[in-house]
Residue, then its C-alpha position, 0 to 999 in steps of 0.5 A: x147353331x143356337x151356341x154359335x148364334x150366342x156367340x156371335x151376338x158378341x161381334x161388333x155390327x161395324x165391319x159392314x160387308x165382306x165381299x161374297x167369296x170371302x163370306x164363302x171362305x168363312x162360313x166353311x171355317x166357321x162351321x169346321x172349327x166352331x170350337x175355334x171361334x169361340x176361343x178366339x172371341x174370348x181373347x182377352x182385349x177383344x170381347x167379354x169371355x164367354x161364360x161356357x162353349x154353348x148351351x145344351x143339355x148334358x146326358x146325366x141330368x133329367x129334364x125335371x132337373x133341367x127345368x129347377x134350373x130356369x133360375x134367371x141366370x146362365x147356369x153352368x154346369x160339368x159335361x159329364x159326372x166327374x169320378x167317382x159320382x155316380x148319378x145326380x147332384x143335390x139340387x138347390x134352386x132359387x131366382x138368381x142362384x143355384x147349387x148342384x152338390x155331389x158327396x160321397x161320405x167317408x173319412x175325409x169326405x168326398x165333395x163336388x160342389x157348383x154354385x152361381x150366384x146372381x149379384x154373389x161377392x167374392x170375399x176377402x178372405x179364406x174361410x179356412x184361415x180368415x187371416x189369408x186374403x184372398x187374391x186375383x191368382x188364377x183364371x177361369x175361361x178367361x175370367x179373372x179367379x180368386x183359388x183358395x186351396x187348403x188341406x180341407x177344400x180346393x175352391x175357386x171363385x169367378x165372376x161372368x157379368x153380376x153372377x159369381x160362379x164357384x168350384x169346391x171340391x175336395x178329394x176328387x179322382x183324378x179331376x180338379x177344381x180347374x179343370x172341371x171350372x174351365x170345362x163347364x158347359x151352359x144349361x140349356x133350360x127347358x121352356x118353362x113359360x116363365x116359371x121354374x118349378x116348385x115356384x109360385x107366380x110372382x103375382x101370388x106373393x112368390x118369394x122371387x117377386x119384387x113387392x112394392x115396397x122394395x122388400x124382396x128375397x129370392x133365395x136362402x143360400x144354406x149349406x146341404x150339411x155341416x157338422x155338429x156345432x160348425x159355423x157355416x156362412x148363410x147367404x140371402x139374395x134380394x134386398x132391402x132389410x128382413x128378419x132371417x130365423x133358424x129352427x135351432x142353432x143361433x146366429x153369432x152376431x145376436x147369440x139367437x136364433x134371429x137376427x135383421x139382415x140386409x138381403x144380399x148379404x151373409x151371416x154366420x150361423x153356429x149350427x147346434x151340437x147333436x148326437x144324430x143327424x138333424x134338420x135345421x130350417x130357415x126362413x126370411x120375415x118381412x120386419x113389416x107384417x112377418x109374412x115368408x118371403x123364403x126358405x130353406x134347410x141344412x142338415x147338421x151331422x150329429x157327432x155320433x155320426x162323426x164318430x162312426x167315420x173313425x177320424x180321432x179327435x188329436x191336439x199338438x201342443x208345445x213342450x214347453x211355454x213361457x209364464x204369462x205369454x201366449x202359447x199355441x194349439x193345433x186341435x184336429x178332428x170332427x164335429x162337437x169337441x171340448x177343449x180344457x187345460x188344468x191350469x192356464x186360460x184360453x183368451x177372447x181372441x181370434x181364431x178362439x172366437x172362431x171356435x165358440x163365438x160366446x166363449x167366456x175367456x176360462x179354462x174350457x172351449x166348446x166349438x164344432x170342427x168339419x169333418x177332418x179339419x184343424x184349428x189352431x188355438x191361443x192359450x195363456x200360460x198361468x204366471x207359475x212354472x209347471x205342468x199344465x194338461x190340456x185335455x179334449x172330449x167329445x160330445x158325450x164327455x169322453x176324454x178322446x186325446x190329452x197333451x202336456x205343456x212344461x210352464x218355464x220363467x219368461x227368463x228361460x223360454x230361450x229363441x221364441x223363432x224356429x231355427x234357419x233354413x240349412x246353408x246347404x238348401x236341403x230343408x224348406x225355405x219355410x222356417x222350420x229347418x225340416x226338409x220334408x213336413x208332412x201334416x204331422x209335422x205340420x201341426x207339431x211346427x205349429x204348436x211350437x212357438x218357442x223352440x226345437x229340440x235340443x238334440x240338432x234334429x231340428x225338429x220340434x220337441x215330441x210330446x205325444 
């Protein structure tokens, strides 16, 4: 009855006493239909929706893991282990934050991550494409939700009270991100006397305590695993300004291994380029005396391991480009890669700076890609007509793919737009004139801004 009592706290105390016979009838209905009662209370326009159906301890969570999740907020967890995973996930927990992460490596990988962050924020943009603005487009358990579906992840955010929750997945079998999010339950955390396992009491300088000067850090939010050269967001939970340090790689804002940040925010960090797996440690320190407030770690998946995943790099170039004008080049792959052009250059602008934050505007770009991810780069054609070759090399310097671009004069560029959809309605409505667009065709269309083949097919010019 604990879950029912919890739900009853949301009821108004002003209703008064009911007739005894009515009370008996209501009691029978509540006992027979507890789920129905909670759903009615979660309806819009009554009380705030309940974040889960009740406090329980699923049979797949051990008591030690449950005790670690005593982080001071409602911890939402799946009631069962979703397929195709088996066993407990990787768990990260600190005051006001938790993360559950299941991973099956592969090409592409299969993973599921559930997080909760006290005082967290829902980003205004998609991390897959920062030009895409996130909007409230769904709901989770009655709460407004922001659902971000991309080729490399399916992610939903929602906020309950002051806690932002997320469910993220990729390559799942049967279950979906939204299905899992709407079926989460609130974990019944064992009583640990007010302290979480692996955390010292606040009086002894615990990272979860608030010191007299108002500087506190409850935890560092770092991904469990990133690819070699990948850019990741590192969050700091707490209050006040602190110094965040990484044992390797660098922070994009400073180009160094350290950066001053305000707790409660996040900064971009560039993972190092490495052939083998590498563990990187993060530490949060007070500016006044360099005392450590919190720490976390991330494993950088080496380029050699990424190559072993057998995900070949692929680059798609436009068949033609106008002299002295920009064209788009689509790059697909994993891990650390370099892209070089025989002529022309890569301008210092997004999305190029997302791929290599410290780029210099030369003919070569070096950066990192998540497993099986795609980025569209901007390339500036030279002033003279001719042929440009774009080559992709891996972290060991081996050429893995290339493509060629014919540079034509501006006057000979022709129509820069895609053909209009066909009149008979058979083509898709995306302006490509292609009836069924698959990922390969989409990559070619992205890379081809200056027109299509002259063979009446409506498709892009093939360029290898």
